[in-house]
N, C-alpha and C positions, 0 to 999 in steps of 0.2 A: 492792515495790522502789522506790517513790516516796520520794525523800529519802535514799536509801542508795546507796553505790557498789556496782557489780557486782563480785563476788568474782573475782579473777584478771584483771580488766580492767586495761588501761593507765590511767595517771592521767587523770582526767576534767577538761578545762580549765574546766568550769563548776561544779566541786565546791562552791565557795564559795556559789554561788547556791542550792544545795540547803538551806542553813540557813534561808533565808527566801525561798522562790521568788517570792512575790508582793509583796515589800517595796516595790518601786517603784510598784506599782499604787495604793498609798495616797497618793502624792504628787499634788498638784494642779499639773500641768505644762501650761502654755499659753504659746505664743510666736508671734512673727511671723517669717516667713521670706519675704523679698521681698514680694509682694502677697498672701500667703496667711497665714491664721491656722491654727495646728496645735494640736490638743488631744490629749494622750495619754490614751487610755482604758485600755490595758494595756501592760505592758512587763515580761514575766515568763518564768520557766522553768516548764514543766509536763512531766509524765511520763505516758505511756500504758502501762498494764499489758498484757502479751501478750493479743492478741485484742480489746482494747478498741475500741469503735466510737463515733464521733461521727456521728450520722445527718445526712442532708442538711439544710443550713441556709444562710442567706445573711445579709449585713450591708449596711447603707447606708454603711459606712465602708471604710477600707483596712486589711487585716490581713496582716501579713508573717509568714511561717512559715519556720522554719529547723530542720533536723534535725541536731543535734550528735552524736547517738548512736542506734544502733538502726536499725530498718527497719520499713516498713509500706507502705501505699498511700493514694492520694488520688484522688478522682474530682472533676474540675473541669468543671462543666457536665455533659456526658455522656461525657467522655473519662477513662478510668482510667489512672493512672500508678503505677509502683512508686516507693517512696521509700527512699533510702539515706542513710547518714551523709554529711554534707557538702553536702546539697542544700537548696534553698530554693524557695519559690513564693509568689505573691501572690494573695490573694482580694480582688478589688476590689469596689466597690459593686454589689450585685445578682447576684453570681456564686454560683450554687448549688454547694455542695461537700460532700464526704463524706470522713471520715478514718477510718483503721483501722490499728491496730498489727499487726505480724506475730503469727501465732498462737502462736509459740514464743519470741519475743524482744520485750522491751519497747522502746518508742520514746520518746525524749526530744524535746521541742520547745521552741524559743525563739520567743516570740510578741510582736510589736509591733502594737498595734491603735490606729489614730489616726483622728481626724476632721480633714478638711482643708476649709477654707472660704476662698473668695475674698474679699479685703478691698476696701473702697472705696479709690479711687485717692489721695484726699487724705491717707490715713494713711501714705503711703510716701515722703514727702519727707525724706530723711536723707542723711548722708554716705555715699557709696558705694552708695546705694540702687539705682541703675540696673543696676549689675553684679549685685548680689545678686538683684534682680528677674528679670533675664534668666536667671540660673542656676536659680533656683527655678521659673520658668515652664517652662524646658526639662525639668527633672526631673519636675515634676508631669504635664506633658503626656505624657512618656514612660511614667510609671506608668500613666496611663489607657489606654495602648496596648500594655502588656506582654502577650504571649501567655499564655494560661492553661495553663502547663506548668511542671514543675519544672526547675531549672537548678542547676548546681554553683555553690557559693558561692566562686568563684575569687578574689574581692577581699576576702574575710574580713569580710563584714558582721557575722557572728556575734560577732566580737571586740568589737563596739561594746556588746553586752549586758553583757559583763564590765567594760568601761570605765565604763559608767553605774552598774552595781551596786557596783563597788568604790568609786566616788566616794561613794555613799550609805553603804556599810558603814564606810568609814574617816572619814566626816564631813569630807570634803575641802572646802577653801574653794571657793566657787563651784559647789557640787554641782548646782544646777539648770541652770547654764550647761553643765556637762559633759554632763548628760542631754540637753539641747537639742542640743548638737553631736553626740552619739552618735546621736540619732534622725535628724538630717539626714544623717549618714554612712551609716546603714542605707539610706536612700532613694537616696542617690547611688551607693553600691556595688552595690545590687541592680540599678538601671537600667543601670549600666555592664556588669554581667555579661551582660545580655541584648543589649547593643548596644555593640560595641567601636569604633564609628565615632568618630574623634578629634573633640573639640570644636573648633568653629571660632569665628571672630569673638571671640577672647579680648580683654579690655580692654587697650589699649595707650596709652601716654602721648604727649602732644605734648612731645617731649624738650626743645625750646627753651624752652617755657613752664615745664616742670618744673624745668629748671636755673635759669631766671630766679627762680622761686619759692624754690628752695633758697638761691640767692645773696642774694636780697632779705631772706630771713629771717635768714641769717647776719649780714648787715650790720645789721639792726635789733637783733640780739642783741649785737653787738660794735662798734657805731658809735663808742664812746668810745675804742677802740684805734686805733693808727696803721695802718689798713687800706690795702692796696695791691691793685691789679688782680691781681697775681701770687698774692697770698695767698688771695684769694677764689676765683680760678680753680682753684687747687689743691684747695680744699675741695669744689668741685662737679665736679672731674675733667674740666675742659676747658682748652684753651689760653687764655692771656690775650687773644689776638686774637679767638678765638671768643666769649669772654665779653663783650668790648667790643661785638662785633657783636650779640650777644643783647640787651644793654641798649639799643642803638640801636633795634632792632626793637620791643622791648617798651615802651620809655618815650619814644622819640623823642629822647632825650638820651644823654649819656655816662655811663660808670660813675662817674666823679668827681662829676658833677652829681647823680647819685642819692644818693651818700653825703652830699653837702652838703645835699640836701633833707631826708634823715633827721635829720641833726645839727641843722639849723636848726629843724625841727619840735620837737625835744626842747628846744632852747635857748629857743624862744618860750614853751614850757610852763613852763620853770623861771624865766624872766624874770617871767612873770605870777604864778606861784604860790609861788616860794621867796624866801628872803632872802639867798641866796648872792650874793657879789660877782660882777661881770662877769668878773673874772680867774678866779675859781673855776669859773664856768660854762664859760668857754672851755676850760680845761684838762681839765675832766671830760667834755667832749664832743668831744675829739679835735683841738682847735685848738692850734697851737703857742704862740700868744700872744693876748692880748686885742686887740692892734692888728690882727692878722690877722682875728680874728673881726669886729671893727669894719668892716674893709674888705669882707669877704664879705657881711656882714649888710646893709650899706648898698647894695652892688651888687645883691643879690638882692631885697631887700624895700623899698628906697627910704627907709629910715630907719635910725637907729643903735640899738644895743641899749638904750641908756639912754632914748632917746625911746620905744621900744617898751614898755619897763617902765613908764614914766610913764603911757602911754596904756592899758595893759592890766593894771595892778596889781590883783589880785583884792581885796586888803584895802582898798586906797584907794578902789575903786569900789563898795564895798558899804555 
């Protein structure tokens, strides 16, 4: 019955995997999650004929078992449990276990077998790393503490097998990324099924700094336009008064002074590197006239645009 649909049974959600049950096992899948390195050993579908027995054995790795169809039993350590469709269990490192299909009914199994290794701390300095590290750490610790007993797959971790297999089968872009995400979802959904305690200490933003960063980036992207406090405040969804207060707290100056700083930095660059006239530079950088640029430039930098160009001209000084 291995590799064939059961006659008269309802459609099997994992039918596609029966074409090539061990296809994913051939892939070399290794990735980093938080402070852990994860290596995929097996990620496949298998079928137990009626009465088939897998005698007591153990692994030094983590093996995740799911029963998408059929029934049987498992002995985890010394405790026997019946297995039904829709259940799952974990055999962690060193756990002795025994598996057996029902004497009269075949049992299908989805199996994820992975090696998890703690990485050196210096390998984890990346964008967003601390939050990913915290989530991975919490998940792996929970895996190490899961009780050795079957549980209903109430968060549909089994679906991740089809997601990964379909990505390979259809040769989807980013197939290895899909497989990586599917494996992580298996881990997260299994631990969640054993423990419904809400996650605490979720990452939260410093909203003032966050809005300042959004506003500052918008100004850097659009400094050449006639920006106003009201326009930028609308973009970051705060009142003009609140945005002005944010700029004072973050920069020690006003909103207008920040825009002038951005514009003058770009103007200094163009004066030194380009052959544009001062009139052209003024208009292209949000100043209404060259005279107004002359006034602001002299006030802020203590020199005129022309004097600055003569002192910093790249071509002239090379």
